[in-house]
All heavy atoms as a GROMACS GRO file, in nm:
protein
  626
    1MET      N    1  11.776   4.330   9.057
    1MET     CA    2  11.916   4.367   9.064
    1MET      C    3  11.984   4.312   8.931
    1MET      O    4  11.953   4.202   8.890
    1MET     CB    5  11.987   4.313   9.183
    1MET     CG    6  12.135   4.348   9.174
    1MET     SD    7  12.227   4.329   9.319
    1MET     CE    8  12.154   4.210   9.420
    2THR      N    9  12.064   4.395   8.880
    2THR     CA   10  12.134   4.353   8.754
    2THR      C   11  12.257   4.274   8.790
    2THR      O   12  12.300   4.272   8.901
    2THR     CB   13  12.177   4.478   8.680
    2THR    OG1   14  12.274   4.548   8.753
    2THR    CG2   15  12.061   4.569   8.642
    3SER      N   16  12.297   4.196   8.692
    3SER     CA   17  12.414   4.116   8.714
    3SER      C   18  12.539   4.193   8.739
    3SER      O   19  12.636   4.147   8.798
    3SER     CB   20  12.436   4.011   8.596
    3SER     OG   21  12.458   4.087   8.479
    4SER      N   22  12.540   4.319   8.696
    4SER     CA   23  12.651   4.399   8.715
    4SER      C   24  12.673   4.426   8.867
    4SER      O   25  12.794   4.444   8.915
    4SER     CB   26  12.642   4.535   8.640
    4SER     OG   27  12.538   4.615   8.692
    5LYS      N   28  12.568   4.434   8.942
    5LYS     CA   29  12.586   4.445   9.087
    5LYS      C   30  12.647   4.320   9.146
    5LYS      O   31  12.731   4.330   9.240
    5LYS     CB   32  12.447   4.485   9.154
    5LYS     CG   33  12.392   4.613   9.108
    5LYS     CD   34  12.316   4.680   9.230
    5LYS     CE   35  12.245   4.808   9.183
    5LYS     NZ   36  12.330   4.913   9.149
    6LEU      N   37  12.606   4.213   9.098
    6LEU     CA   38  12.668   4.082   9.147
    6LEU      C   39  12.820   4.083   9.108
    6LEU      O   40  12.901   4.048   9.188
    6LEU     CB   41  12.595   3.965   9.090
    6LEU     CG   42  12.640   3.828   9.133
    6LEU    CD1   43  12.616   3.816   9.283
    6LEU    CD2   44  12.557   3.716   9.061
    7TYR      N   45  12.846   4.126   8.983
    7TYR     CA   46  12.984   4.132   8.939
    7TYR      C   47  13.066   4.224   9.032
    7TYR      O   48  13.176   4.200   9.071
    7TYR     CB   49  12.995   4.180   8.794
    7TYR     CG   50  13.134   4.201   8.746
    7TYR    CD1   51  13.212   4.093   8.702
    7TYR    CD2   52  13.195   4.321   8.749
    7TYR    CE1   53  13.340   4.108   8.665
    7TYR    CE2   54  13.321   4.340   8.702
    7TYR     CZ   55  13.396   4.229   8.661
    7TYR     OH   56  13.525   4.247   8.616
    8LYS      N   57  13.008   4.338   9.064
    8LYS     CA   58  13.076   4.438   9.147
    8LYS      C   59  13.103   4.377   9.292
    8LYS      O   60  13.209   4.411   9.352
    8LYS     CB   61  12.999   4.569   9.157
    8LYS     CG   62  13.012   4.650   9.029
    8LYS     CD   63  12.932   4.786   9.038
    8LYS     CE   64  12.946   4.851   8.908
    8LYS     NZ   65  12.886   4.990   8.918
    9PHE      N   66  13.006   4.303   9.332
    9PHE     CA   67  13.029   4.235   9.470
    9PHE      C   68  13.150   4.152   9.463
    9PHE      O   69  13.236   4.152   9.556
    9PHE     CB   70  12.907   4.154   9.510
    9PHE     CG   71  12.932   4.062   9.620
    9PHE    CD1   72  12.954   4.110   9.752
    9PHE    CD2   73  12.942   3.921   9.599
    9PHE    CE1   74  12.982   4.025   9.854
    9PHE    CE2   75  12.964   3.839   9.703
    9PHE     CZ   76  12.986   3.888   9.836
   10TYR      N   77  13.160   4.058   9.357
   10TYR     CA   78  13.273   3.970   9.348
   10TYR      C   79  13.404   4.046   9.326
   10TYR      O   80  13.505   4.004   9.367
   10TYR     CB   81  13.248   3.863   9.239
   10TYR     CG   82  13.151   3.759   9.289
   10TYR    CD1   83  13.026   3.748   9.242
   10TYR    CD2   84  13.190   3.678   9.390
   10TYR    CE1   85  12.933   3.652   9.284
   10TYR    CE2   86  13.095   3.579   9.442
   10TYR     CZ   87  12.970   3.567   9.392
   10TYR     OH   88  12.882   3.479   9.442
   11GLU      N   89  13.397   4.153   9.248
   11GLU     CA   90  13.522   4.239   9.232
   11GLU      C   91  13.560   4.296   9.367
   11GLU      O   92  13.681   4.299   9.402
   11GLU     CB   93  13.480   4.346   9.127
   11GLU     CG   94  13.602   4.437   9.096
   11GLU     CD   95  13.568   4.540   8.991
   11GLU    OE1   96  13.460   4.603   9.007
   11GLU    OE2   97  13.642   4.559   8.896
   12ALA      N   98  13.468   4.346   9.446
   12ALA     CA   99  13.499   4.410   9.574
   12ALA      C  100  13.548   4.299   9.665
   12ALA      O  101  13.648   4.321   9.746
   12ALA     CB  102  13.375   4.474   9.632
   13LEU      N  103  13.495   4.180   9.662
   13LEU     CA  104  13.540   4.070   9.740
   13LEU      C  105  13.685   4.034   9.719
   13LEU      O  106  13.762   4.014   9.806
   13LEU     CB  107  13.452   3.947   9.719
   13LEU     CG  108  13.489   3.819   9.795
   13LEU    CD1  109  13.487   3.843   9.941
   13LEU    CD2  110  13.401   3.705   9.750
   14GLY      N  111  13.724   4.031   9.590
   14GLY     CA  112  13.856   4.004   9.551
   14GLY      C  113  13.956   4.116   9.607
   14GLY      O  114  14.060   4.082   9.659
   15GLN      N  115  13.917   4.240   9.592
   15GLN     CA  116  14.000   4.352   9.643
   15GLN      C  117  14.004   4.342   9.804
   15GLN      O  118  14.111   4.354   9.856
   15GLN     CB  119  13.935   4.484   9.604
   15GLN     CG  120  13.947   4.508   9.460
   15GLN     CD  121  13.878   4.632   9.416
   15GLN    OE1  122  13.797   4.686   9.493
   15GLN    NE2  123  13.903   4.674   9.289
   16PHE      N  124  13.896   4.310   9.858
   16PHE     CA  125  13.886   4.298  10.006
   16PHE      C  126  13.976   4.188  10.055
   16PHE      O  127  14.053   4.209  10.151
   16PHE     CB  128  13.747   4.270  10.048
   16PHE     CG  129  13.723   4.239  10.188
   16PHE    CD1  130  13.702   4.344  10.280
   16PHE    CD2  131  13.735   4.112  10.248
   16PHE    CE1  132  13.684   4.317  10.417
   16PHE    CE2  133  13.717   4.080  10.377
   16PHE     CZ  134  13.699   4.190  10.467
   17MET      N  135  13.971   4.075   9.986
   17MET     CA  136  14.060   3.962  10.039
   17MET      C  137  14.204   3.993  10.018
   17MET      O  138  14.290   3.955  10.104
   17MET     CB  139  14.014   3.830   9.965
   17MET     CG  140  13.881   3.786  10.003
   17MET     SD  141  13.822   3.640   9.918
   17MET     CE  142  13.925   3.518   9.993
   18SER      N  143  14.241   4.054   9.912
   18SER     CA  144  14.381   4.094   9.891
   18SER      C  145  14.428   4.199  10.000
   18SER      O  146  14.537   4.184  10.058
   18SER     CB  147  14.403   4.161   9.753
   18SER     OG  148  14.380   4.060   9.654
   19TYR      N  149  14.346   4.287  10.030
   19TYR     CA  150  14.371   4.384  10.131
   19TYR      C  151  14.386   4.321  10.268
   19TYR      O  152  14.473   4.351  10.350
   19TYR     CB  153  14.266   4.498  10.135
   19TYR     CG  154  14.299   4.609  10.226
   19TYR    CD1  155  14.400   4.707  10.187
   19TYR    CD2  156  14.237   4.630  10.348
   19TYR    CE1  157  14.434   4.811  10.269
   19TYR    CE2  158  14.262   4.733  10.432
   19TYR     CZ  159  14.369   4.826  10.393
   19TYR     OH  160  14.400   4.930  10.474
   20ARG      N  161  14.292   4.230  10.292
   20ARG     CA  162  14.294   4.159  10.428
   20ARG      C  163  14.425   4.075  10.445
   20ARG      O  164  14.485   4.070  10.554
   20ARG     CB  165  14.166   4.064  10.431
   20ARG     CG  166  14.160   3.989  10.569
   20ARG     CD  167  14.030   3.925  10.588
   20ARG     NE  168  14.007   3.818  10.492
   20ARG     CZ  169  13.903   3.740  10.483
   20ARG    NH1  170  13.799   3.766  10.564
   20ARG    NH2  171  13.897   3.644  10.397
   21ILE      N  172  14.474   4.016  10.332
   21ILE     CA  173  14.593   3.939  10.343
   21ILE      C  174  14.710   4.033  10.372
   21ILE      O  175  14.793   4.000  10.460
   21ILE     CB  176  14.616   3.859  10.211
   21ILE    CG1  177  14.514   3.745  10.201
   21ILE    CG2  178  14.760   3.806  10.205
   21ILE    CD1  179  14.505   3.682  10.065
   22GLY      N  180  14.717   4.142  10.301
   22GLY     CA  181  14.822   4.242  10.319
   22GLY      C  182  14.817   4.305  10.466
   22GLY      O  183  14.922   4.318  10.534
   23LEU      N  184  14.704   4.328  10.514
   23LEU     CA  185  14.682   4.389  10.648
   23LEU      C  186  14.717   4.285  10.755
   23LEU      O  187  14.767   4.329  10.859
   23LEU     CB  188  14.534   4.430  10.669
   23LEU     CG  189  14.507   4.506  10.792
   23LEU    CD1  190  14.585   4.636  10.802
   23LEU    CD2  191  14.359   4.543  10.795
   24ARG      N  192  14.697   4.163  10.729
   24ARG     CA  193  14.731   4.060  10.824
   24ARG      C  194  14.881   4.063  10.862
   24ARG      O  195  14.914   4.032  10.976
   24ARG     CB  196  14.686   3.922  10.770
   24ARG     CG  197  14.705   3.809  10.866
   24ARG     CD  198  14.649   3.680  10.818
   24ARG     NE  199  14.604   3.689  10.679
   24ARG     CZ  200  14.538   3.599  10.615
   24ARG    NH1  201  14.525   3.479  10.664
   24ARG    NH2  202  14.501   3.612  10.491
   25ASN      N  203  14.965   4.095  10.766
   25ASN     CA  204  15.105   4.104  10.792
   25ASN      C  205  15.145   4.221  10.875
   25ASN      O  206  15.241   4.215  10.948
   25ASN     CB  207  15.182   4.106  10.662
   25ASN     CG  208  15.164   3.976  10.580
   25ASN    OD1  209  15.153   3.870  10.631
   25ASN    ND2  210  15.167   3.991  10.454
   26GLN      N  211  15.074   4.332  10.858
   26GLN     CA  212  15.099   4.455  10.932
   26GLN      C  213  15.033   4.461  11.066
   26GLN      O  214  15.088   4.504  11.168
   26GLN     CB  215  15.060   4.576  10.851
   26GLN     CG  216  15.125   4.585  10.718
   26GLN     CD  217  15.276   4.618  10.727
   26GLN    OE1  218  15.311   4.692  10.819
   26GLN    NE2  219  15.358   4.568  10.644
   27GLU      N  220  14.908   4.427  11.076
   27GLU     CA  221  14.822   4.437  11.201
   27GLU      C  222  14.737   4.312  11.206
   27GLU      O  223  14.621   4.307  11.178
   27GLU     CB  224  14.731   4.562  11.192
   27GLU     CG  225  14.814   4.697  11.182
   27GLU     CD  226  14.727   4.812  11.178
   27GLU    OE1  227  14.633   4.819  11.265
   27GLU    OE2  228  14.745   4.896  11.093
   28PRO      N  229  14.791   4.201  11.249
   28PRO     CA  230  14.721   4.071  11.252
   28PRO      C  231  14.600   4.073  11.344
   28PRO      O  232  14.511   3.987  11.312
   28PRO     CB  233  14.826   3.970  11.304
   28PRO     CG  234  14.929   4.057  11.369
   28PRO     CD  235  14.925   4.190  11.304
   29ASP      N  236  14.583   4.156  11.440
   29ASP     CA  237  14.465   4.156  11.530
   29ASP      C  238  14.346   4.239  11.472
   29ASP      O  239  14.241   4.240  11.530
   29ASP     CB  240  14.503   4.199  11.666
   29ASP     CG  241  14.600   4.112  11.732
   29ASP    OD1  242  14.598   3.988  11.703
   29ASP    OD2  243  14.682   4.158  11.819
   30ARG      N  244  14.375   4.317  11.363
   30ARG     CA  245  14.272   4.405  11.312
   30ARG      C  246  14.164   4.317  11.242
   30ARG      O  247  14.196   4.227  11.160
   30ARG     CB  248  14.329   4.511  11.219
   30ARG     CG  249  14.225   4.610  11.169
   30ARG     CD  250  14.284   4.716  11.092
   30ARG     NE  251  14.368   4.803  11.173
   30ARG     CZ  252  14.347   4.927  11.184
   30ARG    NH1  253  14.256   4.991  11.119
   30ARG    NH2  254  14.432   4.997  11.266
   31ILE      N  255  14.040   4.355  11.264
   31ILE     CA  256  13.927   4.286  11.189
   31ILE      C  257  13.875   4.385  11.079
   31ILE      O  258  13.846   4.502  11.108
   31ILE     CB  259  13.813   4.256  11.289
   31ILE    CG1  260  13.863   4.161  11.398
   31ILE    CG2  261  13.695   4.196  11.212
   31ILE    CD1  262  13.763   4.138  11.512
   32LEU      N  263  13.877   4.333  10.962
   32LEU     CA  264  13.832   4.415  10.843
   32LEU      C  265  13.695   4.376  10.803
   32LEU      O  266  13.660   4.261  10.796
   32LEU     CB  267  13.935   4.380  10.725
   32LEU     CG  268  13.924   4.474  10.608
   32LEU    CD1  269  13.966   4.617  10.644
   32LEU    CD2  270  14.028   4.421  10.501
   33TYR      N  271  13.618   4.484  10.780
   33TYR     CA  272  13.481   4.465  10.730
   33TYR      C  273  13.467   4.522  10.594
   33TYR      O  274  13.524   4.622  10.560
   33TYR     CB  275  13.381   4.545  10.826
   33TYR     CG  276  13.356   4.468  10.958
   33TYR    CD1  277  13.453   4.479  11.061
   33TYR    CD2  278  13.232   4.401  10.977
   33TYR    CE1  279  13.429   4.411  11.183
   33TYR    CE2  280  13.215   4.345  11.103
   33TYR     CZ  281  13.309   4.344  11.198
   33TYR     OH  282  13.288   4.278  11.318
   34LEU      N  283  13.374   4.461  10.515
   34LEU     CA  284  13.334   4.511  10.387
   34LEU      C  285  13.207   4.587  10.400
   34LEU      O  286  13.110   4.536  10.452
   34LEU     CB  287  13.319   4.401  10.285
   34LEU     CG  288  13.272   4.436  10.142
   34LEU    CD1  289  13.377   4.520  10.076
   34LEU    CD2  290  13.241   4.313  10.063
   35ALA      N  291  13.210   4.716  10.368
   35ALA     CA  292  13.093   4.795  10.379
   35ALA      C  293  13.006   4.802  10.252
   35ALA      O  294  13.068   4.804  10.140
   35ALA     CB  295  13.129   4.941  10.417
   36MET      N  296  12.879   4.795  10.264
   36MET     CA  297  12.792   4.809  10.143
   36MET      C  298  12.657   4.857  10.188
   36MET      O  299  12.611   4.846  10.303
   36MET     CB  300  12.781   4.670  10.082
   36MET     CG  301  12.698   4.563  10.155
   36MET     SD  302  12.680   4.412  10.057
   36MET     CE  303  12.842   4.341  10.070
   37PRO      N  304  12.586   4.917  10.090
   37PRO     CA  305  12.451   4.970  10.119
   37PRO      C  306  12.362   4.853  10.165
   37PRO      O  307  12.374   4.740  10.111
   37PRO     CB  308  12.397   5.025   9.986
   37PRO     CG  309  12.528   5.061   9.914
   37PRO     CD  310  12.626   4.953   9.957
   38ASP      N  311  12.277   4.874  10.264
   38ASP     CA  312  12.187   4.776  10.316
   38ASP      C  313  12.089   4.719  10.209
   38ASP      O  314  12.073   4.594  10.213
   38ASP     CB  315  12.113   4.823  10.437
   38ASP     CG  316  12.020   4.942  10.412
   38ASP    OD1  317  12.061   5.030  10.330
   38ASP    OD2  318  11.918   4.946  10.470
   39LYS      N  319  12.046   4.801  10.125
   39LYS     CA  320  11.954   4.744  10.017
   39LYS      C  321  12.028   4.658   9.918
   39LYS      O  322  11.973   4.555   9.873
   39LYS     CB  323  11.891   4.865   9.945
   39LYS     CG  324  11.798   4.936  10.032
   39LYS     CD  325  11.732   5.064   9.962
   39LYS     CE  326  11.642   5.132  10.061
   39LYS     NZ  327  11.577   5.248  10.001
   40VAL      N  328  12.155   4.688   9.893
   40VAL     CA  329  12.230   4.605   9.800
   40VAL      C  330  12.255   4.467   9.868
   40VAL      O  331  12.247   4.368   9.808
   40VAL     CB  332  12.361   4.671   9.763
   40VAL    CG1  333  12.456   4.583   9.689
   40VAL    CG2  334  12.336   4.787   9.677
   41TYR      N  335  12.292   4.471   9.997
   41TYR     CA  336  12.316   4.349  10.075
   41TYR      C  337  12.190   4.257  10.067
   41TYR      O  338  12.205   4.135  10.044
   41TYR     CB  339  12.350   4.382  10.215
   41TYR     CG  340  12.366   4.258  10.304
   41TYR    CD1  341  12.480   4.179  10.296
   41TYR    CD2  342  12.267   4.221  10.394
   41TYR    CE1  343  12.494   4.066  10.375
   41TYR    CE2  344  12.273   4.113  10.467
   41TYR     CZ  345  12.389   4.028  10.460
   41TYR     OH  346  12.402   3.913  10.542
   42LYS      N  347  12.078   4.315  10.094
   42LYS     CA  348  11.953   4.231  10.097
   42LYS      C  349  11.925   4.168   9.958
   42LYS      O  350  11.892   4.053   9.948
   42LYS     CB  351  11.830   4.321  10.134
   42LYS     CG  352  11.834   4.360  10.282
   42LYS     CD  353  11.721   4.452  10.312
   42LYS     CE  354  11.736   4.500  10.457
   42LYS     NZ  355  11.640   4.599  10.494
   43LYS      N  356  11.959   4.238   9.854
   43LYS     CA  357  11.935   4.191   9.717
   43LYS      C  358  12.037   4.078   9.685
   43LYS      O  359  12.007   3.975   9.625
   43LYS     CB  360  11.941   4.296   9.611
   43LYS     CG  361  11.823   4.394   9.611
   43LYS     CD  362  11.705   4.313   9.557
   43LYS     CE  363  11.578   4.409   9.554
   43LYS     NZ  364  11.464   4.334   9.502
   44LEU      N  365  12.162   4.105   9.728
   44LEU     CA  366  12.271   4.009   9.706
   44LEU      C  367  12.240   3.875   9.781
   44LEU      O  368  12.270   3.765   9.725
   44LEU     CB  369  12.406   4.061   9.746
   44LEU     CG  370  12.468   4.162   9.660
   44LEU    CD1  371  12.589   4.217   9.731
   44LEU    CD2  372  12.514   4.106   9.530
   45MET      N  373  12.181   3.881   9.889
   45MET     CA  374  12.149   3.750   9.967
   45MET      C  375  12.041   3.672   9.892
   45MET      O  376  12.027   3.554   9.929
   45MET     CB  377  12.102   3.792  10.103
   45MET     CG  378  12.218   3.858  10.185
   45MET     SD  379  12.368   3.762  10.190
   45MET     CE  380  12.326   3.637  10.305
   46GLU      N  381  11.976   3.721   9.792
   46GLU     CA  382  11.880   3.644   9.716
   46GLU      C  383  11.946   3.542   9.628
   46GLU      O  384  11.892   3.445   9.580
   46GLU     CB  385  11.791   3.735   9.628
   46GLU     CG  386  11.697   3.826   9.719
   46GLU     CD  387  11.617   3.923   9.640
   46GLU    OE1  388  11.624   3.922   9.519
   46GLU    OE2  389  11.547   4.000   9.708
   47TYR      N  390  12.077   3.569   9.592
   47TYR     CA  391  12.152   3.478   9.510
   47TYR      C  392  12.212   3.364   9.598
   47TYR      O  393  12.262   3.388   9.700
   47TYR     CB  394  12.272   3.549   9.442
   47TYR     CG  395  12.236   3.644   9.335
   47TYR    CD1  396  12.203   3.782   9.366
   47TYR    CD2  397  12.228   3.603   9.201
   47TYR    CE1  398  12.173   3.869   9.264
   47TYR    CE2  399  12.194   3.693   9.103
   47TYR     CZ  400  12.161   3.829   9.135
   47TYR     OH  401  12.122   3.917   9.034
   48THR      N  402  12.192   3.242   9.557
   48THR     CA  403  12.230   3.131   9.637
   48THR      C  404  12.383   3.126   9.658
   48THR      O  405  12.430   3.083   9.765
   48THR     CB  406  12.190   2.996   9.580
   48THR    OG1  407  12.242   2.984   9.449
   48THR    CG2  408  12.035   2.988   9.584
   49THR      N  409  12.459   3.178   9.562
   49THR     CA  410  12.603   3.173   9.581
   49THR      C  411  12.660   3.274   9.672
   49THR      O  412  12.774   3.257   9.729
   49THR     CB  413  12.675   3.186   9.444
   49THR    OG1  414  12.636   3.309   9.386
   49THR    CG2  415  12.641   3.074   9.348
   50VAL      N  416  12.591   3.386   9.692
   50VAL     CA  417  12.641   3.490   9.778
   50VAL      C  418  12.652   3.453   9.928
   50VAL      O  419  12.764   3.472   9.982
   50VAL     CB  420  12.568   3.618   9.758
   50VAL    CG1  421  12.607   3.728   9.862
   50VAL    CG2  422  12.576   3.671   9.618
   51PRO      N  423  12.550   3.402   9.984
   51PRO     CA  424  12.569   3.361  10.129
   51PRO      C  425  12.674   3.250  10.140
   51PRO      O  426  12.757   3.254  10.242
   51PRO     CB  427  12.433   3.305  10.167
   51PRO     CG  428  12.337   3.366  10.071
   51PRO     CD  429  12.411   3.380   9.939
   52GLU      N  430  12.686   3.161  10.051
   52GLU     CA  431  12.795   3.055  10.058
   52GLU      C  432  12.927   3.120  10.044
   52GLU      O  433  13.026   3.082  10.116
   52GLU     CB  434  12.770   2.955   9.954
   52GLU     CG  435  12.646   2.866   9.977
   52GLU     CD  436  12.616   2.771   9.854
   52GLU    OE1  437  12.716   2.741   9.781
   52GLU    OE2  438  12.501   2.739   9.838
   53THR      N  439  12.942   3.214   9.957
   53THR     CA  440  13.066   3.287   9.935
   53THR      C  441  13.106   3.357  10.056
   53THR      O  442  13.225   3.362  10.099
   53THR     CB  443  13.060   3.383   9.813
   53THR    OG1  444  13.026   3.307   9.695
   53THR    CG2  445  13.195   3.461   9.794
   54ILE      N  446  13.007   3.432  10.114
   54ILE     CA  447  13.037   3.506  10.238
   54ILE      C  448  13.088   3.417  10.351
   54ILE      O  449  13.187   3.451  10.420
   54ILE     CB  450  12.908   3.591  10.281
   54ILE    CG1  451  12.893   3.705  10.178
   54ILE    CG2  452  12.924   3.641  10.424
   54ILE    CD1  453  12.756   3.770  10.196
   55ALA      N  454  13.020   3.300  10.368
   55ALA     CA  455  13.062   3.207  10.468
   55ALA      C  456  13.198   3.146  10.438
   55ALA      O  457  13.287   3.137  10.523
   55ALA     CB  458  12.960   3.097  10.482
   56GLU      N  459  13.216   3.111  10.319
   56GLU     CA  460  13.352   3.049  10.281
   56GLU      C  461  13.466   3.142  10.300
   56GLU      O  462  13.572   3.104  10.341
   56GLU     CB  463  13.346   3.002  10.129
   56GLU     CG  464  13.469   2.938  10.082
   56GLU     CD  465  13.488   2.797  10.137
   56GLU    OE1  466  13.394   2.731  10.180
   56GLU    OE2  467  13.607   2.749  10.146
   57ALA      N  468  13.450   3.270  10.267
   57ALA     CA  469  13.553   3.374  10.277
   57ALA      C  470  13.561   3.430  10.416
   57ALA      O  471  13.645   3.514  10.443
   57ALA     CB  472  13.522   3.490  10.173
   58ASN      N  473  13.474   3.381  10.506
   58ASN     CA  474  13.469   3.438  10.646
   58ASN      C  475  13.463   3.591  10.642
   58ASN      O  476  13.539   3.658  10.708
   58ASN     CB  477  13.594   3.387  10.720
   58ASN     CG  478  13.581   3.408  10.877
   58ASN    OD1  479  13.466   3.418  10.926
   58ASN    ND2  480  13.685   3.428  10.940
   59LEU      N  481  13.374   3.639  10.557
   59LEU     CA  482  13.362   3.776  10.534
   59LEU      C  483  13.282   3.841  10.643
   59LEU      O  484  13.170   3.794  10.683
   59LEU     CB  485  13.290   3.794  10.398
   59LEU     CG  486  13.280   3.935  10.342
   59LEU    CD1  487  13.425   3.993  10.320
   59LEU    CD2  488  13.202   3.934  10.210
   60LYS      N  489  13.332   3.957  10.684
   60LYS     CA  490  13.260   4.041  10.786
   60LYS      C  491  13.204   4.154  10.712
   60LYS      O  492  13.281   4.226  10.630
   60LYS     CB  493  13.354   4.084  10.893
   60LYS     CG  494  13.427   3.968  10.950
   60LYS     CD  495  13.420   3.954  11.100
   60LYS     CE  496  13.500   3.846  11.157
   60LYS     NZ  497  13.475   3.714  11.123
   61ILE      N  498  13.080   4.198  10.732
   61ILE     CA  499  13.015   4.302  10.658
   61ILE      C  500  12.951   4.403  10.750
   61ILE      O  501  12.902   4.370  10.855
   61ILE     CB  502  12.899   4.237  10.568
   61ILE    CG1  503  12.967   4.140  10.458
   61ILE    CG2  504  12.825   4.348  10.494
   61ILE    CD1  505  12.865   4.059  10.389
   62VAL      N  506  12.957   4.528  10.709
   62VAL     CA  507  12.881   4.631  10.774
   62VAL      C  508  12.789   4.692  10.666
   62VAL      O  509  12.831   4.726  10.555
   62VAL     CB  510  12.972   4.738  10.844
   62VAL    CG1  511  13.060   4.806  10.746
   62VAL    CG2  512  12.884   4.838  10.913
   63THR      N  513  12.659   4.696  10.700
   63THR     CA  514  12.567   4.745  10.598
   63THR      C  515  12.540   4.895  10.646
   63THR      O  516  12.527   4.922  10.765
   63THR     CB  517  12.434   4.670  10.587
   63THR    OG1  518  12.372   4.665  10.708
   63THR    CG2  519  12.458   4.531  10.538
   64VAL      N  520  12.518   4.979  10.547
   64VAL     CA  521  12.498   5.121  10.576
   64VAL      C  522  12.375   5.173  10.498
   64VAL      O  523  12.344   5.128  10.391
   64VAL     CB  524  12.619   5.208  10.536
   64VAL    CG1  525  12.735   5.175  10.627
   64VAL    CG2  526  12.658   5.191  10.392
   65ASP      N  527  12.312   5.268  10.561
   65ASP     CA  528  12.198   5.342  10.502
   65ASP      C  529  12.259   5.467  10.433
   65ASP      O  530  12.306   5.558  10.501
   65ASP     CB  531  12.096   5.380  10.605
   65ASP     CG  532  11.974   5.461  10.542
   65ASP    OD1  533  11.991   5.522  10.436
   65ASP    OD2  534  11.874   5.467  10.608
   66ILE      N  535  12.266   5.466  10.303
   66ILE     CA  536  12.336   5.570  10.227
   66ILE      C  537  12.260   5.699  10.244
   66ILE      O  538  12.328   5.805  10.260
   66ILE     CB  539  12.341   5.529  10.077
   66ILE    CG1  540  12.424   5.403  10.057
   66ILE    CG2  541  12.402   5.643   9.996
   66ILE    CD1  542  12.573   5.412  10.106
   67ILE      N  543  12.132   5.705  10.244
   67ILE     CA  544  12.053   5.825  10.249
   67ILE      C  545  12.072   5.893  10.391
   67ILE      O  546  12.101   6.012  10.398
   67ILE     CB  547  11.907   5.803  10.225
   67ILE    CG1  548  11.894   5.756  10.074
   67ILE    CG2  549  11.823   5.924  10.249
   67ILE    CD1  550  11.753   5.706  10.042
   68ASN      N  551  12.064   5.820  10.493
   68ASN     CA  552  12.070   5.876  10.625
   68ASN      C  553  12.216   5.873  10.686
   68ASN      O  554  12.230   5.915  10.798
   68ASN     CB  555  11.982   5.800  10.728
   68ASN     CG  556  11.834   5.820  10.691
   68ASN    OD1  557  11.789   5.936  10.669
   68ASN    ND2  558  11.755   5.711  10.692
   69GLU      N  559  12.301   5.814  10.610
   69GLU     CA  560  12.449   5.809  10.642
   69GLU      C  561  12.473   5.743  10.780
   69GLU      O  562  12.543   5.804  10.871
   69GLU     CB  563  12.506   5.947  10.632
   69GLU     CG  564  12.501   6.004  10.493
   69GLU     CD  565  12.568   6.143  10.481
   69GLU    OE1  566  12.594   6.205  10.581
   69GLU    OE2  567  12.583   6.183  10.365
   70ASN      N  568  12.414   5.624  10.804
   70ASN     CA  569  12.433   5.563  10.926
   70ASN      C  570  12.451   5.407  10.910
   70ASN      O  571  12.408   5.356  10.808
   70ASN     CB  572  12.332   5.595  11.033
   70ASN     CG  573  12.190   5.540  10.992
   70ASN    OD1  574  12.169   5.516  10.872
   70ASN    ND2  575  12.101   5.528  11.082
   71ILE      N  576  12.508   5.345  11.004
   71ILE     CA  577  12.529   5.203  11.003
   71ILE      C  578  12.399   5.132  11.037
   71ILE      O  579  12.332   5.167  11.135
   71ILE     CB  580  12.641   5.159  11.103
   71ILE    CG1  581  12.775   5.215  11.060
   71ILE    CG2  582  12.646   5.014  11.114
   71ILE    CD1  583  12.888   5.197  11.148
   72VAL      N  584  12.365   5.040  10.956
   72VAL     CA  585  12.240   4.960  10.974
   72VAL      C  586  12.274   4.837  11.062
   72VAL      O  587  12.205   4.801  11.162
   72VAL     CB  588  12.172   4.923  10.850
   72VAL    CG1  589  12.052   4.831  10.873
   72VAL    CG2  590  12.133   5.050  10.772
   73GLU      N  591  12.378   4.762  11.024
   73GLU     CA  592  12.400   4.633  11.082
   73GLU      C  593  12.550   4.592  11.067
   73GLU      O  594  12.609   4.610  10.962
   73GLU     CB  595  12.314   4.528  11.021
   73GLU     CG  596  12.322   4.385  11.084
   73GLU     CD  597  12.219   4.290  11.022
   73GLU    OE1  598  12.160   4.321  10.916
   73GLU    OE2  599  12.206   4.180  11.075
   74TRP      N  600  12.604   4.534  11.172
   74TRP     CA  601  12.732   4.466  11.169
   74TRP      C  602  12.709   4.320  11.158
   74TRP      O  603  12.642   4.261  11.238
   74TRP     CB  604  12.812   4.498  11.294
   74TRP     CG  605  12.847   4.640  11.312
   74TRP    CD1  606  12.783   4.734  11.380
   74TRP    CD2  607  12.968   4.702  11.274
   74TRP    NE1  608  12.845   4.856  11.385
   74TRP    CE2  609  12.967   4.831  11.313
   74TRP    CE3  610  13.084   4.662  11.202
   74TRP    CZ2  611  13.068   4.928  11.288
   74TRP    CZ3  612  13.191   4.754  11.178
   74TRP    CH2  613  13.179   4.876  11.222
   75ILE      N  614  12.760   4.257  11.050
   75ILE     CA  615  12.744   4.115  11.027
   75ILE      C  616  12.876   4.044  11.035
   75ILE      O  617  12.964   4.068  10.947
   75ILE     CB  618  12.672   4.097  10.889
   75ILE    CG1  619  12.539   4.174  10.888
   75ILE    CG2  620  12.651   3.944  10.870
   75ILE    CD1  621  12.486   4.196  10.754
   76ALA      N  622  12.889   3.963  11.135
   76ALA     CA  623  13.023   3.892  11.150
   76ALA      C  624  13.013   3.746  11.128
   76ALA      O  625  12.911   3.687  11.141
   76ALA     CB  626  13.072   3.916  11.293
   0.00000   0.00000   0.00000
């Protein structure tokens, strides 16, 4: 995986966190998930900082199979 995919993850994380903060004011009970392709998620988990970042940010993820257009896993 290229470092650009890692950069895109951190970029999406920043957007996600900003959106989550804004949503908390409007709908505090809503749970927000970050969706990503399952293959990308597996590759990202190879980086030591990614699992730590996910835990620190209390990030909830849904992985999807892009080809078959279905949800693979809900990760809370």
